[in-house]
N, C-alpha and C positions, 0 to 999 in steps of 0.2 A: 363752188360758191362758199366761201368760208366766213362770210360776214355775219356777226351776230345781230340780233334785233337792236341791241343797245348801240352797236357800232353804226348800224344803219340810221338810227335816230340821230346820232351825233353828226353823221354825214349830211343828212337832210337839213338839220339845224344850221350847219355851216353854209349850206347852199343858200338858205333863206336869210341868214343873219350876218354872215361874214362878208367881207369885201376883198377884192383883189385876187391874189394868187390862191388864197385859201378857198375862196368861192369857186374859182376855176377848177381846182383839184376836186372839190366836192361834186361839181357838175360832171366832170369826167368820170368819176367813180359811179355816180348815179346813172349816167348814160350806159356805162358798162353793165351795171346791175340790170337795168331795164332791157337790155339787148340779150341777156342770158336767157336761152330758151327754157331753163328750169326755174327762173325767178318766180313764176306764178305758183310754184309748189310751196313757197314760203308765205303766201298771202294770209293763210289762216293764222300763222304765228305772228305775222305783222299786226293783224287786226286785234289779236288777243294780248300781245305783249308790249306793243309800242306805247310809249308815253307821250309821243309828239303827234298831234293831229295831222300834220303834213306828211308824216311817214305813213300813216294809215291811208291817206289820200293817194300816195304813191303806190301803195299796195293795190288799191282799187283800180288805179290806172293800168297797172300791169295785168290784173285779171281781166279788165275790159278789153285790152289789146288781144289777149289770148282768146277770149270768147269771140271777138270779131274776126280774127285772122286764122286761128288754128283749131278751134273747138271740134270741127267736123272730122279732123284727121287724128285727133288724140285717141289713144286706147279708151274704150268705154269704161274700163275699170278706173282710170284716172278721172274721167269726167264725173263718175259717181262717188269719188273719194275713197275707193277701195285700195288698200295696200296689197301688194303681192303676198300670197301665203308663203311663209318661210319654208314649209315642207315641199311646196311646188318648185321652189328655186334651188332645192338641194342644200340649203343652208339651215343648220340647226341652231336655234337661239338659246341653247342651254348655257 
């Protein structure tokens, strides 16, 4: 998922404000974003950095879907917001 929050804002704005093919492209992109199983990991950034209220709402929808459908099967560390320790993954962050 390589979309920045600014790009996501533009896409959401296109979905709500554009018409025709531009709106259809935006809808397809947003559907793809929402279907990505890792989209929920961006919700904190969406809520902090987005300048468009509908983008924040989209982030909350993504989080709601994860809570309702996948929360019990996610690793506890993810549910608690803990990132993996770099030393435990064998990667040094120097």
